[in-house]
C-alpha positions in Angstrom: -42.1 37.0 -82.6 -42.7 36.8 -78.9 -39.4 35.3 -77.6 -39.0 33.6 -74.3 -36.8 35.7 -72.1 -34.8 35.4 -68.9 -37.8 36.6 -66.9 -40.3 34.0 -68.0 -40.8 31.2 -65.5 -42.9 28.0 -65.0 -44.9 27.4 -61.9 -47.5 25.0 -60.7 -50.7 26.5 -59.2 -51.9 23.9 -56.7 -55.3 25.6 -56.2 -56.3 25.2 -59.8 -53.9 22.2 -60.5 -52.5 23.9 -63.6 -49.0 24.4 -64.9 -48.5 28.0 -65.8 -45.9 30.4 -67.4 -45.4 33.8 -65.9 -44.5 36.1 -68.8 -44.2 39.3 -66.8 -47.2 41.0 -68.5 -49.5 38.0 -68.1 -49.8 34.4 -67.0 -50.3 31.7 -69.5 -52.2 28.6 -68.3 -50.9 25.4 -70.0 -53.4 22.9 -71.3 -51.5 20.0 -69.6 -53.9 17.7 -67.7 -52.7 17.2 -64.1 -52.7 13.4 -64.4 -50.2 13.7 -67.3 -47.7 15.9 -65.4 -44.5 14.3 -64.2 -44.4 14.4 -60.3 -41.7 17.0 -60.2 -43.8 19.4 -62.3 -46.4 19.6 -59.5 -43.6 20.9 -57.2 -42.4 23.8 -59.3 -42.7 27.1 -57.6 -40.5 29.2 -59.9 -38.4 27.5 -62.6 -37.1 30.0 -65.1 -37.1 29.1 -68.8 -34.0 27.1 -69.5 -32.0 26.8 -72.7 -33.9 23.6 -73.5 -37.3 25.4 -73.1 -36.3 28.2 -75.3 -34.9 25.9 -78.0 -38.1 23.7 -78.0 -40.3 26.8 -78.2 -38.3 28.3 -81.1 -38.3 24.9 -83.0 -42.1 24.7 -82.7 -42.5 28.3 -83.6 -40.5 28.1 -86.8 -42.2 24.8 -87.9 -45.7 26.4 -87.4 -44.9 29.8 -88.8 -43.6 28.3 -92.1 -46.5 25.8 -92.4 -49.6 27.5 -91.1 -51.1 30.9 -91.3 -51.8 31.7 -87.6 -51.8 34.9 -85.5 -48.9 35.7 -83.3 -51.0 35.0 -80.2 -52.1 31.5 -81.5 -48.5 30.6 -82.4 -47.3 31.5 -78.9 -50.2 29.6 -77.3 -49.4 26.4 -79.3 -45.6 26.7 -78.7 -46.0 27.2 -75.0 -48.3 24.2 -74.7 -46.0 22.1 -76.9 -43.0 23.1 -74.8 -44.8 22.3 -71.6 -45.8 18.8 -72.8 -42.2 18.0 -73.9 -40.7 19.2 -70.7 -43.2 18.2 -68.0 -45.6 15.5 -69.2 -45.4 11.7 -69.4 -45.5 9.8 -72.7 -48.5 7.7 -73.3 -48.6 4.2 -74.9 -49.4 4.2 -78.6 -53.0 4.4 -79.6 -52.6 3.8 -83.3 -55.8 1.7 -83.6 -57.9 4.9 -83.7 -56.3 6.0 -87.0 -56.2 4.8 -90.6 -52.8 3.5 -91.9 -51.5 5.6 -94.7 -50.2 4.1 -98.0 -47.5 6.7 -98.1 -46.8 7.9 -94.6 -45.4 11.3 -93.8 -41.6 11.5 -93.3 -40.3 11.2 -89.8 -39.1 14.9 -89.9 -42.5 16.4 -91.0 -43.5 18.8 -88.2 -47.1 19.1 -89.1 -49.1 16.0 -90.0 -52.6 14.7 -90.4 -54.3 11.7 -88.8 -57.5 10.3 -90.1 -59.9 8.5 -87.9 -63.1 6.8 -89.1 -64.9 10.0 -88.0 -62.8 12.9 -89.3 -59.2 14.1 -90.0 -57.2 16.2 -87.5 -54.2 18.4 -87.8 -51.3 17.7 -85.4 -47.9 19.1 -84.4 -45.2 16.4 -84.0 -43.6 16.9 -80.6 -41.0 14.2 -80.9 -40.3 10.7 -82.2 -40.2 7.9 -79.7 -39.2 4.3 -80.5 -40.8 4.2 -84.0 -43.8 6.2 -82.9 -44.6 9.9 -83.1 -45.8 11.9 -80.1 -48.3 14.4 -81.4 -50.4 17.4 -80.1 -53.8 18.1 -81.7 -54.0 21.5 -83.4 -57.5 21.2 -84.6 -60.1 22.4 -82.1 -61.3 18.8 -81.6 -61.2 15.4 -83.3 -63.7 12.5 -83.0 -61.8 9.2 -82.7 -64.8 6.9 -82.4 -68.4 7.5 -81.2 -68.1 8.9 -77.7 -64.3 9.4 -77.7 -63.1 12.9 -78.6 -59.7 14.6 -78.5 -59.7 18.3 -77.6 -57.2 20.9 -78.9 -53.8 20.5 -77.3 -54.5 16.8 -76.3 -51.6 14.6 -77.1 -51.3 11.1 -78.4 -48.6 8.7 -79.5 -49.1 6.7 -82.7 -47.1 4.6 -85.1 -45.4 6.4 -88.0 -47.5 4.6 -90.6 -50.6 6.5 -89.5 -49.2 9.9 -90.3 -50.3 11.6 -93.5 -48.3 14.4 -94.9 -49.7 17.9 -94.5 -49.4 19.5 -97.9 -51.0 22.9 -97.2 -54.5 21.5 -97.1 -57.0 24.1 -95.9 -57.4 23.0 -92.3 -58.5 25.4 -89.7 -57.0 25.3 -86.2 -60.1 27.1 -85.0 -62.6 24.5 -86.3 -62.5 20.7 -86.6 -63.6 20.5 -90.2 -61.6 21.2 -93.3 -62.1 24.8 -94.4 
């Protein structure tokens, strides 16, 4: 597994308005939208990976590795984006109305969950629980919420726990929006 190390560091590229990770051999561009970044994140010139960053990265990696069959590169991409969101982005208000309540919701510790809109289901990574809600990152390539409103891969949303369906190894593709 690609492990964060003492030489990895975060920085904000003002020219492209992107949060990035310098990993020595290459730079990773995080999918965080500039408007979602906390003010201090836009001031980062060189912030080395902290213990909290490494811990979050490893927690996400283990959850994904044991639940989904993904390449090493895809796992690292997801984990870096998830870590960036938890460390540098603001929480949103809940938007549960886009999703169908579940008769038997997923447990609060389930790391991979499914949300169902009236349009199609999407596969999500639970980033954290916040005041009875779950803050989630879309793993599917996209998810239509309603006509004209689409989430893209790595977009985040907060929803009430009763909207989360358990992921029981269904054949979802992270590369495509539909069920495989």
